[in-house]
C-alpha positions in Angstrom: 7.2 71.2 173.2 3.5 70.6 173.8 1.1 68.7 171.6 -0.6 71.9 170.5 2.7 73.5 169.5 3.6 70.3 167.5 0.1 70.2 165.9 0.3 73.9 164.8 3.9 73.5 163.4 3.0 70.3 161.6 -0.1 72.0 160.1 2.0 74.8 158.7 4.6 72.4 157.4 1.8 70.4 155.7 0.6 73.6 154.0 4.1 74.2 152.6 4.5 70.6 151.5 1.0 70.8 149.8 2.1 74.0 147.9 5.2 72.2 146.8 3.3 69.2 145.6 0.8 71.4 143.7 3.6 73.3 142.0 5.3 70.1 140.9 2.0 68.7 139.6 1.2 71.8 137.6 4.8 71.9 136.3 4.4 68.3 135.1 1.2 69.3 133.3 2.9 72.2 131.7 5.8 69.9 130.6 3.4 67.1 129.4 1.3 69.5 127.3 4.4 71.1 125.7 3.4 74.6 127.1 7.0 75.7 127.1 6.7 77.8 130.2 7.4 77.3 133.9 5.1 77.5 136.9 6.5 80.9 137.7 5.8 82.2 134.2 2.3 80.9 134.5 1.9 82.9 137.7 2.8 86.1 135.9 0.5 85.3 132.9 -2.4 84.5 135.2 -2.1 87.9 136.9 -2.1 89.5 133.5 -5.2 87.5 132.4 -7.0 89.2 135.3 -5.6 92.7 134.8 -3.6 94.3 132.0 -1.2 97.2 132.3 -0.1 96.6 135.9 3.3 97.6 137.2 6.1 95.2 137.7 6.0 96.1 141.4 2.4 94.9 141.6 3.2 91.8 139.7 6.1 91.1 142.1 3.8 91.6 145.1 1.0 89.4 143.7 3.3 86.6 142.8 5.6 86.9 145.9 8.6 87.4 143.6 11.6 89.6 144.3 12.7 92.2 141.7 15.5 90.1 140.2 13.4 87.0 139.8 10.6 89.0 138.3 12.9 90.7 135.8 14.2 87.4 134.6 10.7 86.0 134.2 9.6 89.1 132.3 12.6 88.9 130.0 11.8 85.2 129.3 8.1 86.0 128.7 9.1 88.9 126.3 11.4 86.5 124.4 8.5 84.2 123.9 6.5 87.1 122.7 3.8 86.8 125.4 4.2 90.1 127.2 5.5 93.6 126.6 6.6 96.3 128.9 5.7 100.0 128.4 6.6 103.1 130.3 3.8 104.5 132.4 2.2 107.7 131.1 2.2 109.1 134.6 5.6 107.9 135.8 8.3 107.1 133.3 10.3 105.2 135.9 7.4 102.7 136.1 7.0 99.9 133.5 3.6 98.6 132.9 3.1 95.0 131.7 0.7 93.9 129.0 -0.2 90.7 127.2 0.7 90.6 123.5 -1.6 89.1 120.8 0.7 86.0 121.1 0.1 86.0 124.9 -3.7 86.0 124.3 -3.3 83.1 121.8 -1.3 81.2 124.4 -4.0 81.9 127.0 -6.7 80.4 124.7 -4.5 77.4 124.1 -3.6 76.7 127.7 -7.0 77.4 129.2 -8.5 74.0 128.4 -5.4 72.3 129.9 -5.7 74.3 133.1 -9.5 73.6 133.3 -8.8 69.8 133.0 -6.1 70.0 135.6 -8.3 71.8 138.2 -11.3 69.7 137.3 -9.3 66.5 137.9 -8.3 67.8 141.3 -11.9 68.6 142.2 -13.1 65.2 141.1 -10.5 63.5 143.4 -10.9 65.7 146.4 -14.6 66.6 146.1 -16.2 70.0 145.9 -17.5 70.0 149.4 -14.1 69.1 150.8 -12.5 71.9 148.7 -15.1 74.4 150.0 -14.4 73.4 153.6 -10.7 73.6 153.1 -11.0 77.0 151.5 -13.0 78.3 154.5 -10.4 76.9 156.9 -7.5 78.3 155.0 -9.1 81.7 154.9 -9.6 81.6 158.6 -5.9 80.7 159.1 -4.9 83.5 156.8 -7.0 86.0 158.9 -5.2 84.7 162.0 -1.8 85.3 160.4 -2.7 88.7 159.1 -3.9 89.9 162.5 -1.3 88.2 164.7 
């Protein structure tokens, strides 16, 4: 294997390790604050904070979850009272997902914790470094999407 092949492979592995470390750090924050949800549940809620009434299929795509995993997450979020599923008016086979009032209350409660979490990362890494990294990661994504 050539140096360039090793470098590319190590770069991809580092991205994966970084994602894992991020997930673990965020999970610790959720545990330490007593949020009572998992990283995966937060992913679902974050999507709903941006757009209400989306299909479970779209949620699965946006969070890279398979149907079985998403169904379990939705069931757990419903038990907590944070989300509800309703039949689509245009396609009764489709379930649309909405935040409940309890989900909105949770969002207001967790928002400052998330802001502190991300601000702490920005303080340690630096805004300029994060901007440069974002640019490079977008370029790498473009390469993958067009390869």
